[in-house]
Each structure stands twice: as C-alpha cells, then as structure tokens.
C-alpha positions in Angstrom: -14.8 -24.9 -28.5 -12.5 -26.8 -26.3 -13.5 -27.5 -22.4 -10.0 -28.6 -21.5 -7.9 -26.6 -19.0 -6.0 -23.6 -19.7 -3.0 -24.7 -17.6 0.0 -22.4 -16.6 3.1 -22.3 -18.9 6.6 -22.7 -16.2 6.9 -18.8 -16.3 3.1 -18.3 -15.8 3.0 -21.1 -12.9 6.3 -19.5 -11.1 4.9 -16.2 -11.6 1.5 -17.0 -9.9 3.4 -18.5 -7.0 5.6 -15.7 -5.9 2.1 -13.6 -6.4 1.0 -16.3 -3.9 4.2 -15.6 -1.6 3.6 -11.6 -1.7 -0.4 -12.4 -1.4 0.2 -14.3 1.8 3.6 -13.1 3.4 3.1 -9.8 2.6 -0.5 -8.9 5.2 1.2 -11.6 7.6 4.8 -9.2 7.8 3.2 -5.9 8.1 1.0 -7.7 10.6 4.1 -8.5 12.6 5.2 -5.2 12.4 2.6 -3.1 13.1 1.4 -5.6 16.4 4.7 -5.0 17.6 5.3 -1.7 17.4 1.9 0.2 17.5 -0.5 -2.8 18.9 -2.4 -3.1 16.2 -3.3 -5.4 13.0 -2.7 -3.8 9.3 -6.2 -3.8 8.9 -6.8 -1.7 11.6 -4.0 0.5 10.3 -5.6 0.7 7.3 -9.2 1.7 8.7 -7.6 4.4 11.1 -5.1 5.7 8.0 -7.9 6.0 5.6 -10.0 7.7 8.3 -6.9 10.1 8.5 -7.4 11.0 5.0 -10.9 11.6 4.6 -13.1 14.7 4.8 -13.6 16.0 8.3 -11.5 12.4 9.6 -15.6 10.9 8.8 -16.6 8.1 6.7 -19.9 6.7 6.5 -19.2 2.9 7.9 -20.3 1.0 4.4 -18.0 3.4 2.7 -14.8 2.6 5.2 -16.1 -1.0 4.5 -15.9 -1.0 0.7 -12.6 1.0 0.6 -11.1 -1.0 3.0 -12.1 -4.5 1.3 -13.9 -5.7 4.3 -17.7 -6.5 5.7 -19.9 -4.6 7.4 -19.9 -7.0 10.7 -15.8 -7.1 10.5 -15.5 -3.6 10.4 -18.2 -2.7 13.2 -15.7 -5.4 15.7 -13.1 -2.8 14.7 -15.1 0.3 15.4 -15.8 -1.2 19.3 -12.3 -1.8 20.0 -11.2 1.3 18.5 -14.1 3.5 21.0 -12.8 1.7 23.6 -9.5 3.1 22.8 -11.0 6.5 21.9 -9.8 6.4 18.6 -12.9 6.3 16.7 -16.3 7.8 17.6 -19.7 7.0 15.9 -23.2 8.6 15.2 -25.8 8.4 12.9 -25.7 10.5 9.3 -27.7 13.5 9.9 -28.0 13.3 5.5 -29.8 9.6 6.2 -30.2 8.0 9.2 -29.7 4.4 7.8 -26.3 5.3 8.3 -23.5 5.4 10.9 -20.5 7.8 10.2 -17.1 7.0 12.2 -15.4 10.2 13.1 -11.5 9.9 13.9 -10.7 11.4 17.6 -7.6 13.5 18.1 -6.3 10.3 19.7 -6.9 8.0 16.7 -5.3 10.5 14.4 -2.4 10.4 16.7 -2.2 6.4 16.6 -2.0 6.7 12.7 1.1 9.5 12.8 2.7 7.4 15.7 2.0 3.9 13.7 2.9 5.5 10.3 6.7 5.8 10.4 7.2 2.0 11.1 4.8 0.5 8.7 5.6 3.2 6.0 9.4 1.9 6.7 7.8 -1.8 6.4 6.3 -1.1 3.3 9.5 0.7 1.6 11.8 -2.4 3.1 9.5 -5.2 1.2 8.0 -3.3 -1.9 9.2 -0.2 -2.8 13.0 -0.7 -2.2 13.9 -3.9 -3.9 12.6 -2.4 -7.3 13.8 0.5 -9.5 11.7 3.0 -10.5 11.3 1.5 -13.8 10.1 -1.6 -12.2 8.0 0.2 -9.7 5.9 2.0 -12.7 5.5 -1.3 -14.4 4.3 -3.0 -10.7 1.7 -0.3 -10.6 0.1 -0.8 -13.7 0.3 -4.1 -13.4 -1.4 -4.4 -10.0 -4.1 -1.9 -11.3 -5.0 -4.4 -14.3 -5.3 -7.4 -12.4 -7.1 -5.3 -9.4 -9.4 -3.6 -11.5 -11.3 -7.0 -12.5 -11.0 -8.2 -8.9 -12.7 -5.0 -7.3 -15.9 -5.3 -9.5 -16.0 -9.1 -8.5 -15.6 -8.0 -4.9 -18.5 -5.6 -5.5 -20.6 -8.3 -7.1 -20.9 -6.3 -10.5 
C-alpha cells in the first residue's frame, strides 16, 4: 500500500475548482439578494422556510439546527432576532421539557411568503436555468452522492 498522495488529474482539478466557486460564491450571491430584497440572510431565510414547511409550523430547535446545518448557539441567536420581529415564538416542548419548540408566527409566515419569490428567482437564475432537464437530474444525483457522507460526518457518525 502506497502512502503517496492521490493527486487530482486536470479534469478533477477543474471540477473541484468549479465546485469551490459554487460552494463559496452561491451563498454569497443568495445572501446579497436576500439582504437587498428582504433584509435577511440566506441562512435566516432557510430557517424561516424550514419552519414554514413543518407540521403546525413548529419544530424542536435541535431538529431545526440539524436540518439547517447549524449549531444550537447560532440558531439561538437567530431566534432572538426573529422573536424581536415577532416572526417566531419559543416555548418548552410539552412532551419533553429538555427541548425547546420554535413556532413560526403569522408575521414570520408572511416574511417567508414575501421573501420567497425573489429568492426562488435567484436560485433559478443561478442553478436551474443554466442546465437542461437531464443535467438537472444528473446534478441532483451527483449532489446526493456527495452530500450523504458529508451529512454523516457532520452528524458525527
């Protein structure tokens, strides 16, 4: 067994650089659009959107953190900001008081509704529209293969 590094060939190196451009540049562009149009970050939008898709517009903060690839301290700071805008309310989980529930308020739901069209248009413009339907399917499959071990490592498995 060789300890020699497995260097990337030219095609792999180009793909890696393109992936870095997307991984670093796309969030910055989404942040820019959402800050300009809605006064929130891409992460904040993601939190609001995830809550808007949950049953009864409510989730445990620990589950919400996991689904938004966040830490609890980061999410707690966002929750304080959201409570200041009356976009969410927090309360102990009646089924297990060790957990806290976050519920999207009517004002929070309206924030998502108002923010979504511009965000979706930006996502379409940058990610969906440049690709054919076949390329979109291939990208989805490739990203799912890459994301699975990344999620496992993030979750500490």
